[in-house]
C-alpha positions in Angstrom: 77.5 83.1 134.1 81.4 81.7 134.8 80.8 78.7 132.3 80.8 81.6 129.8 83.3 83.6 131.1 85.6 80.2 131.2 84.7 79.5 128.2 85.7 83.0 126.8 89.1 82.9 128.3 89.7 79.1 127.3 88.9 80.4 123.5 90.9 83.1 123.7 93.8 80.6 125.1 93.4 78.2 121.9 93.8 80.8 119.5 97.8 80.9 118.6 98.0 84.1 116.6 95.9 86.8 118.1 95.6 89.9 115.5 97.3 92.7 116.2 97.6 96.2 115.0 101.2 96.0 114.1 100.2 92.7 112.0 98.4 94.3 109.9 100.0 95.4 106.9 102.6 92.3 106.0 103.6 92.9 103.0 104.5 96.7 102.2 104.7 96.9 98.6 101.1 94.2 97.6 98.9 96.0 99.7 100.4 99.5 99.3 99.8 99.3 95.7 96.4 97.8 96.2 95.5 100.5 98.6 96.7 103.8 96.8 95.1 102.3 93.5 91.6 102.0 95.3 92.0 105.5 97.2 92.8 106.5 93.5 90.1 105.0 91.9 87.4 106.4 94.4 89.1 110.1 94.1 88.8 110.3 89.7 84.7 108.7 90.7 84.4 111.5 93.3 85.5 114.7 91.3 83.6 113.1 88.1 80.7 113.2 90.4 81.2 116.3 91.8 81.5 117.6 88.0 78.7 115.9 87.0 76.1 117.4 89.9 78.0 120.9 88.6 77.4 120.3 85.6 73.6 119.0 85.9 73.0 122.1 88.2 74.4 124.9 86.1 72.6 123.4 82.6 69.8 123.7 84.7 69.9 126.8 86.4 71.3 128.9 82.7 68.7 126.8 81.1 69.2 124.1 77.6 67.9 126.5 75.3 65.2 129.3 75.7 61.5 128.8 78.3 58.8 131.1 77.3 56.5 131.0 80.6 56.2 130.4 83.6 59.0 128.1 84.6 57.9 125.8 87.3 61.1 125.1 90.0 60.0 121.8 90.9 59.7 120.4 87.6 63.4 121.8 87.3 64.8 120.0 90.3 62.8 117.0 89.3 65.2 117.5 86.0 67.3 117.9 87.7 67.1 115.1 90.1 66.6 112.7 87.0 69.7 113.7 85.2 72.0 113.2 88.4 70.5 110.1 90.0 71.2 108.8 85.9 74.9 110.4 85.7 75.8 109.6 89.3 74.8 106.0 88.8 76.6 105.0 85.3 79.6 106.7 87.1 79.1 104.5 90.0 79.2 101.4 88.0 81.9 102.2 85.6 84.2 102.6 88.5 83.1 99.3 90.2 83.6 97.6 86.6 87.4 99.4 86.5 87.7 98.3 90.8 86.5 94.8 89.3 88.8 94.3 86.7 91.7 95.9 89.0 90.5 93.1 91.5 90.7 90.5 89.1 94.6 91.5 88.0 95.6 92.6 91.2 94.4 89.1 92.4 95.9 86.6 89.6 99.3 88.1 90.3 98.9 87.4 94.0 96.9 84.1 93.6 99.7 82.9 91.0 102.8 82.4 92.8 100.4 80.9 95.7 99.1 78.5 93.5 102.8 77.7 92.5 103.6 78.0 96.2 101.4 75.6 96.9 102.0 72.8 93.6 105.7 72.9 94.9 105.3 72.3 98.4 102.9 69.2 97.3 104.7 67.9 95.5 107.6 68.2 98.3 105.2 66.7 100.4 105.4 63.3 98.2 109.0 63.1 97.9 109.8 65.0 94.8 112.1 67.5 93.8 109.7 69.7 91.3 112.1 72.3 90.0 112.6 75.6 90.8 109.8 78.2 91.1 109.5 81.0 88.4 107.2 83.5 88.8 105.9 86.4 86.5 107.9 89.7 86.0 104.8 91.5 87.9 104.5 89.3 90.4 104.1 89.5 93.9 106.8 87.5 96.0 109.6 87.2 94.3 111.4 86.8 97.5 109.5 84.1 98.9 109.8 82.5 95.6 113.7 82.3 96.2 113.4 81.1 99.6 111.7 78.1 98.7 114.1 77.6 95.2 117.2 77.9 98.2 115.5 75.4 99.8 115.0 73.0 96.7 118.2 73.2 95.9 119.2 72.2 99.8 117.4 68.9 99.3 118.5 68.3 95.4 122.1 68.4 97.7 121.1 66.2 100.6 119.6 63.6 97.9 122.9 63.6 96.3 124.5 63.2 99.5 122.2 60.6 100.8 122.8 58.5 97.0 126.8 58.4 97.1 126.2 57.7 100.7 124.0 54.3 99.8 126.7 53.8 97.1 129.9 53.6 99.2 127.4 51.7 101.4 126.7 49.0 98.7 130.8 49.0 97.8 131.9 48.0 101.8 128.8 45.6 102.0 130.5 44.0 99.1 133.5 44.0 99.8 133.3 42.9 103.7 133.5 39.5 104.2 131.7 39.7 107.4 128.7 38.6 107.9 128.0 41.7 111.0 129.1 44.0 109.0 126.6 42.5 105.5 123.7 42.8 108.4 124.6 46.3 109.6 125.2 48.1 106.5 121.8 46.2 105.3 120.5 48.2 108.1 122.4 51.4 107.4 120.4 50.7 103.6 117.7 49.9 104.5 118.0 53.2 106.8 118.6 55.2 104.0 115.9 53.6 101.6 113.3 55.4 104.6 114.4 58.8 102.6 112.5 59.9 100.1 113.9 59.3 96.8 114.4 61.6 93.4 
């Protein structure tokens, strides 16, 4: 029993980021839009189902025409039950299709920027300096794209400074007559060459 409890304590200690209630909403505009849209779709669907049930029972109670003779209540309930099941099922299928289509469009607005961020970061990791990230108008994470673009611009400036420094070291090396100075400038030049190039 002690080993199980110690394993739980160790597992909790190794988990660096524990999910907390205050961290559930991390991107308010995106989560708000998605939640409100789902709530609205479920409300419309619920109202449609309530209307269908009401109409089906009203039609059964007040008749779809004249019935002569004795009316069997079990037959009427069977008809009502069948009609309700078919109509409610159709509404639920339509709601599911709408939610699926909306989910795909919504996730496209999230996954597109995430894909662009990933591709940009992979290029930076390979030592390339990619172009600025441009997102579509309806996409989320424009603020993050701007932040990454600021970082890319800073990297471009640093690359330019390194190129300028390398040029000055080469000029100094060519103008120097001392072997010791040339050796040290070669060391500096090789150190600068270790930085990623454009």
